[in-house]
C-alpha positions in Angstrom: 189.6 -18.2 102.7 192.9 -16.3 102.2 194.9 -15.1 105.2 197.6 -12.5 104.8 200.3 -11.3 107.2 198.3 -8.1 107.8 195.5 -10.3 109.2 197.6 -12.0 111.8 200.5 -9.6 112.7 198.6 -7.9 115.5 197.9 -11.3 117.1 201.6 -12.2 117.4 203.1 -11.2 120.6 206.8 -10.4 120.3 207.5 -9.6 123.9 209.5 -12.9 124.5 211.6 -14.8 122.0 209.7 -17.6 120.5 209.4 -20.2 117.8 206.5 -19.6 115.4 205.5 -22.6 113.2 203.3 -22.0 110.1 201.6 -25.1 108.9 199.5 -25.6 105.8 199.1 -27.5 102.5 201.5 -27.1 99.6 201.3 -23.8 97.7 199.3 -22.1 100.5 201.8 -19.2 101.0 203.6 -20.3 104.1 207.0 -19.0 102.8 205.5 -15.8 101.6 203.9 -15.0 105.0 207.2 -16.1 106.7 209.2 -13.6 104.6 206.7 -10.8 105.3 206.8 -11.6 109.0 210.6 -11.6 109.0 210.7 -8.3 107.1 208.2 -6.7 109.5 210.0 -7.8 112.6 213.5 -7.0 111.4 212.8 -3.6 109.7 209.9 -2.2 111.6 210.5 -3.6 115.1 214.3 -3.8 114.8 214.4 -7.5 115.9 216.7 -10.2 114.8 215.0 -13.1 113.0 215.9 -16.5 111.8 213.9 -18.3 109.1 214.1 -21.8 107.8 211.9 -24.0 105.6 211.5 -27.7 105.4 210.0 -27.4 101.9 212.3 -24.8 100.1 216.1 -24.6 99.7 218.1 -21.6 100.9 218.5 -20.4 97.3 214.8 -20.6 96.7 214.1 -18.4 99.8 216.7 -15.9 98.8 215.2 -15.7 95.3 211.8 -15.1 96.8 213.2 -12.3 98.9 215.0 -10.7 95.9 211.9 -10.9 93.8 209.8 -9.3 96.6 212.3 -6.5 97.1 212.6 -5.8 93.3 208.7 -5.6 93.1 208.8 -3.1 96.0 211.4 -1.0 94.4 209.7 -1.2 91.0 206.3 -0.1 92.5 208.0 2.7 94.4 209.7 4.0 91.3 206.3 3.8 89.4 204.7 6.0 92.1 207.3 8.7 91.6 207.6 8.6 87.9 204.0 8.2 86.8 
């Protein structure tokens, strides 16, 4: 079974500040869902977020964010130019 951020975002109450822990086995997408959650809360809901990982370094998380952003820009450009 695969769970995406879209599956769980309506179940997360953001009325009060809180710590959200994502747990799972290696390579299950915890960092990816965390990045999507941070993007949604910061861009769409205008909230400040802090993210840290016990498995990945700061540079690895930054690279994931950059790669994700470049894919979004690339896909948006393809929509306009194709």
